[in-house]
C-alpha positions as CSV (number, residue, x, y, z in Angstrom):
1,X,5.7,32.3,27.0
2,X,3.7,29.8,29.0
3,X,2.2,26.6,27.7
4,X,-1.2,28.3,27.3
5,X,0.2,30.6,24.6
6,X,1.0,27.7,22.3
7,X,-1.1,26.3,19.5
8,X,-1.3,22.6,18.7
9,X,-2.4,21.8,15.1
10,X,-3.7,18.3,14.5
11,X,-4.1,16.9,10.9
12,X,-2.3,15.8,7.8
13,X,1.1,16.6,6.4
14,X,2.1,15.1,3.1
15,X,4.1,15.5,-0.1
16,X,2.5,17.3,-3.0
17,X,4.2,16.4,-6.4
18,X,3.2,19.2,-8.9
19,X,3.7,18.3,-12.5
20,X,5.7,21.2,-14.1
21,X,4.8,20.1,-17.7
22,X,2.2,22.5,-19.1
23,X,-1.3,21.5,-20.2
24,X,-0.8,17.8,-19.6
25,X,-2.3,14.9,-17.6
26,X,-0.5,12.6,-15.2
27,X,-0.3,9.9,-17.8
28,X,2.0,12.0,-20.0
29,X,3.6,14.2,-17.3
30,X,7.3,13.6,-16.8
31,X,8.6,16.4,-14.5
32,X,7.4,16.9,-11.0
33,X,8.3,19.3,-8.2
34,X,8.2,18.1,-4.6
35,X,6.5,20.4,-2.0
36,X,5.5,20.0,1.7
37,X,1.7,20.0,1.8
38,X,-1.0,19.7,4.4
39,X,-3.1,22.6,5.7
40,X,-2.6,22.1,9.4
41,X,1.2,22.0,8.8
42,X,0.9,25.3,6.9
43,X,-1.1,26.8,9.8
44,X,1.7,25.8,12.2
45,X,4.3,27.4,10.0
46,X,2.3,30.6,9.7
47,X,1.9,31.0,13.4
48,X,5.7,30.5,14.0
49,X,6.7,32.8,11.2
50,X,4.6,35.5,12.7
51,X,6.4,35.1,16.1
52,X,4.1,32.6,17.9
53,X,4.6,29.0,19.1
54,X,3.1,26.0,17.4
55,X,3.3,22.3,17.6
56,X,2.3,19.8,14.9
57,X,0.5,16.5,15.6
58,X,0.4,13.9,12.8
59,X,2.0,10.9,11.2
60,X,4.5,10.4,8.3
61,X,6.4,7.4,7.1
62,X,9.9,6.7,8.4
63,X,11.2,7.3,4.8
64,X,13.0,10.1,2.9
65,X,9.7,12.0,2.3
66,X,8.7,11.8,6.0
67,X,12.2,13.1,6.9
68,X,11.8,15.9,4.3
69,X,8.5,17.0,5.9
70,X,9.9,16.9,9.4
71,X,13.0,18.9,8.3
72,X,10.7,21.5,6.5
73,X,8.8,22.2,9.7
74,X,12.0,22.2,11.9
75,X,13.6,24.8,9.6
76,X,10.8,27.3,10.4
77,X,10.9,26.3,14.1
78,X,7.6,24.4,14.3
79,X,7.8,21.9,17.2
80,X,7.7,18.4,15.7
81,X,8.2,16.4,18.9
82,X,4.6,15.1,18.4
83,X,5.1,14.1,14.7
84,X,5.1,10.3,14.6
85,X,7.4,8.5,12.2
86,X,5.7,5.3,11.0
87,X,7.8,2.2,10.4
88,X,5.1,0.3,8.6
89,X,3.4,2.8,6.3
90,X,4.9,5.2,3.7
91,X,4.4,9.0,3.8
92,X,1.1,10.2,2.1
93,X,1.7,11.5,-1.5
94,X,-0.5,13.6,-3.8
95,X,0.3,14.0,-7.5
96,X,-1.3,17.0,-9.4
97,X,-1.2,18.3,-12.9
98,X,-3.1,21.0,-14.7
99,X,-4.7,19.9,-18.0
100,X,-5.3,22.0,-21.1
101,X,-9.0,22.5,-20.2
102,X,-8.0,23.9,-16.8
103,X,-9.1,20.8,-14.9
104,X,-6.8,19.2,-12.4
105,X,-5.6,15.6,-12.8
106,X,-5.2,14.3,-9.3
107,X,-3.9,11.0,-7.8
108,X,-3.8,10.5,-4.0
109,X,-1.7,7.8,-2.4
110,X,-2.7,7.8,1.2
111,X,-0.2,6.4,3.6
112,X,1.0,7.0,7.2
113,X,-1.3,9.9,8.1
114,X,-4.3,7.6,8.1
115,X,-2.9,5.5,10.9
116,X,-2.3,7.9,13.8
117,X,-3.6,6.2,16.9
118,X,-4.8,7.7,20.2
119,X,-2.1,5.9,22.2
120,X,0.5,7.8,20.2
121,X,-0.7,11.2,21.4
122,X,0.6,13.2,24.3
123,X,-2.7,13.9,25.9
124,X,-1.2,15.9,28.7
125,X,0.2,18.4,26.3
126,X,-3.1,18.5,24.3
127,X,-4.9,19.4,27.5
128,X,-2.4,22.1,28.4
129,X,-2.4,23.9,25.1
130,X,-4.3,27.2,24.9
131,X,-5.6,26.5,21.4
132,X,-6.2,23.2,19.6
133,X,-6.6,23.6,15.8
134,X,-8.1,20.7,13.8
135,X,-7.5,20.8,10.0
136,X,-9.2,18.0,8.1
137,X,-8.5,17.6,4.4
138,X,-7.7,14.0,5.1
139,X,-8.5,13.5,8.8
140,X,-12.2,12.8,8.1
141,X,-11.5,10.2,5.5
142,X,-11.8,6.5,6.5
143,X,-9.0,5.3,8.7
144,X,-7.7,4.9,12.2
145,X,-6.9,8.7,12.2
146,X,-10.6,9.6,11.9
147,X,-11.5,7.9,15.1
148,X,-8.5,9.4,16.9
149,X,-9.4,12.9,15.6
150,X,-13.1,12.7,16.5
151,X,-12.3,11.3,20.0
152,X,-9.7,14.1,20.7
153,X,-12.3,16.7,19.7
154,X,-14.9,15.1,21.9
155,X,-12.5,14.9,24.9
156,X,-11.3,18.5,24.6
157,X,-14.3,20.4,23.4
158,X,-15.6,21.3,26.9
159,X,-12.2,22.2,28.4
160,X,-10.9,25.7,28.9
161,X,-8.9,25.8,25.6
162,X,-10.1,27.2,22.3
163,X,-11.1,24.7,19.7
164,X,-10.5,25.8,16.1
165,X,-11.7,23.9,13.0
166,X,-11.0,24.2,9.2
167,X,-12.9,21.6,7.2
168,X,-10.6,21.9,4.2
169,X,-13.0,20.3,1.7
170,X,-11.2,18.8,-1.3
171,X,-13.6,17.6,-4.0
172,X,-11.0,15.2,-5.4
173,X,-11.0,13.3,-2.0
174,X,-14.7,13.2,-1.5
175,X,-16.0,12.3,-5.0
176,X,-19.4,10.6,-4.7
177,X,-19.3,10.9,-0.9
178,X,-20.0,14.5,-0.3
179,X,-22.9,13.6,2.1
180,X,-20.3,11.7,4.4
181,X,-18.1,14.8,4.5
182,X,-21.0,17.1,5.3
183,X,-22.2,14.9,8.2
184,X,-18.7,14.6,9.7
185,X,-17.9,18.3,9.2
186,X,-21.1,19.2,11.0
187,X,-20.2,17.0,13.9
188,X,-16.9,18.7,14.4
189,X,-18.2,22.2,13.7
190,X,-20.7,21.7,16.6
191,X,-17.7,21.4,19.0
192,X,-15.7,24.4,17.6
193,X,-15.2,27.8,19.2
194,X,-13.8,29.1,15.9
195,X,-14.5,27.8,12.5
196,X,-13.0,29.0,9.2
197,X,-14.8,28.1,5.9
198,X,-14.7,29.2,2.3
199,X,-18.0,30.3,0.8
200,X,-18.1,26.9,-1.1
201,X,-17.6,25.0,2.2
202,X,-20.3,27.1,3.8
203,X,-22.8,26.1,1.1
204,X,-21.8,22.4,1.3
205,X,-22.0,22.1,5.1
206,X,-25.1,24.3,5.7
207,X,-26.9,23.3,2.5
208,X,-28.3,26.8,2.4
209,X,-28.0,29.7,0.0
210,X,-26.6,33.1,1.1
211,X,-23.9,33.9,3.6
212,X,-26.1,35.0,6.4
213,X,-28.2,31.9,6.4
214,X,-25.1,29.6,6.2
215,X,-23.3,31.4,9.0
216,X,-26.5,31.2,11.2
217,X,-26.6,27.5,10.5
218,X,-23.1,27.0,11.9
219,X,-23.9,29.1,14.9
220,X,-27.1,27.0,15.5
221,X,-24.9,23.8,15.3
222,X,-22.7,25.2,18.1
223,X,-19.9,27.1,16.5
224,X,-19.2,30.3,18.5
225,X,-17.2,32.4,15.9
226,X,-17.4,31.9,12.1
227,X,-15.0,33.3,9.5
228,X,-16.0,32.9,5.8
229,X,-13.1,33.8,3.5
230,X,-14.3,35.5,0.3
231,X,-11.1,36.0,-1.7
232,X,-10.7,39.6,-2.9
233,X,-13.8,40.7,-1.0
234,X,-12.2,39.9,2.4
235,X,-13.7,37.9,5.2
236,X,-17.2,37.7,6.8
237,X,-16.7,37.4,10.5
238,X,-19.5,36.6,12.9
239,X,-19.6,35.9,16.7
240,X,-23.3,35.2,16.7
241,X,-24.2,38.8,17.9
242,X,-22.5,40.9,15.3
243,X,-21.3,40.1,11.8
244,X,-19.4,42.2,9.2
245,X,-17.3,41.7,6.0
246,X,-13.8,42.9,6.8
247,X,-12.2,44.0,3.5
248,X,-8.8,42.7,2.4
249,X,-6.0,44.7,0.8
250,X,-5.4,45.2,-2.9
251,X,-2.6,43.0,-4.3
252,X,-1.2,41.6,-7.5
253,X,-1.9,38.0,-6.9
254,X,0.5,35.4,-8.3
255,X,-0.4,32.2,-6.4
256,X,-3.2,31.7,-3.8
257,X,-1.8,28.4,-2.5
258,X,-1.8,28.5,1.3
259,X,-3.6,31.8,1.7
260,X,-6.5,30.3,3.7
261,X,-4.0,28.5,5.9
262,X,-2.0,31.7,6.4
263,X,-5.3,33.5,7.4
264,X,-6.1,30.8,10.0
265,X,-2.5,30.9,11.3
266,X,-2.7,34.7,11.7
267,X,-6.0,34.5,13.5
268,X,-4.7,31.8,15.9
269,X,-1.4,33.6,16.4
270,X,-3.2,36.7,17.6
271,X,-5.7,34.8,19.8
272,X,-2.8,32.8,21.4
273,X,-1.3,36.1,22.7
274,X,-4.5,36.8,24.7
275,X,-4.8,35.8,28.4
276,X,-8.1,34.1,27.5
277,X,-8.4,33.3,23.8
278,X,-12.1,32.2,24.1
279,X,-13.1,35.5,25.7
280,X,-11.2,37.4,23.0
281,X,-13.7,36.1,20.4
282,X,-16.6,37.7,22.3
283,X,-15.2,41.3,21.8
284,X,-16.3,42.2,18.3
285,X,-14.0,45.2,18.0
286,X,-11.0,43.0,18.8
287,X,-12.3,40.4,16.4
288,X,-12.6,43.0,13.7
289,X,-8.9,44.1,14.1
290,X,-7.7,40.5,14.4
291,X,-9.5,39.6,11.1
292,X,-8.1,42.7,9.3
293,X,-4.5,41.7,10.1
294,X,-5.2,38.1,9.2
295,X,-6.6,39.2,5.8
296,X,-3.3,41.1,5.2
297,X,-1.3,37.9,6.0
298,X,-3.4,35.9,3.6
299,X,-3.0,38.6,0.9
300,X,0.8,38.8,1.3
301,X,1.0,35.0,0.7
302,X,-0.8,35.4,-2.7
303,X,2.0,37.7,-3.9
304,X,4.6,34.9,-3.8
305,X,4.8,31.3,-5.1
306,X,4.6,28.4,-2.7
307,X,2.8,27.7,0.6
308,X,5.3,27.5,3.6
309,X,8.0,29.5,1.7
310,X,5.5,32.3,1.0
311,X,4.5,32.8,4.6
312,X,5.5,36.3,5.9
313,X,6.9,37.5,9.2
314,X,4.9,40.0,11.2
315,X,7.3,42.8,10.3
316,X,6.7,42.1,6.6
317,X,2.9,42.2,7.0
318,X,3.0,45.5,9.0
319,X,5.1,47.1,6.3
């Protein structure tokens, strides 16, 4: 494979501590399970598990948690040579429990991922990659990383590579500041060749009702191809000329964690195999079949527990 067939994912990687005590808040919770988290890291792992090449760009603390995250990506053969280990700041941690009323109790300790600087990036490799994927659950929050992130998008958006964006809206992180998220997500969406949103994210970013109006809003901003994931219904895919809901497959869902990231990974894996990924998006027949396979990958993930551990190989999906 040449350099152009690789995908570079830029964004957060962190530790999710899930409280295993039932119906309890974080005040009373005692038992926690440690998991690798971060949507862009999940996307990287999905691409590699399907047989592609992916590199992760982000920052963790030079501590046991940062080492655990690096090892987790290395174990599935994601390239971590651009993962920066921070001597000053600890790895970002999130603590989550599920209360009796079904609401989440959530505490976020932001650390190293907020401090990725532009001078720590290998800009030569970023320019050579065929696809750059920007995931942003934390990247658009205040911090040095936000400036780095927006500057990289600005610098690469008019190059030959495909720019992919997943806004990853998390209400816990944007409480009382939804308007800030909306403004920043629009700024990035305007530079994207491919954007993946949930139906909730579509409503928030477009401030419109209805899928068609929301998708048109993103196209008008500048996004070339839009995928709206609709859970069991499948995915609405649009390239500005054609749009269609591509159905998913019927499954017995156990855990939907990471399904959206697996979908994005599968889309980018297939696009990375094309001679010209951007041109591939213009062919709606190809886009339809790429989306159908990606729906399957996302569905398979829902039949297992975990995010990275639930990601399937291509052989498993085709079965």
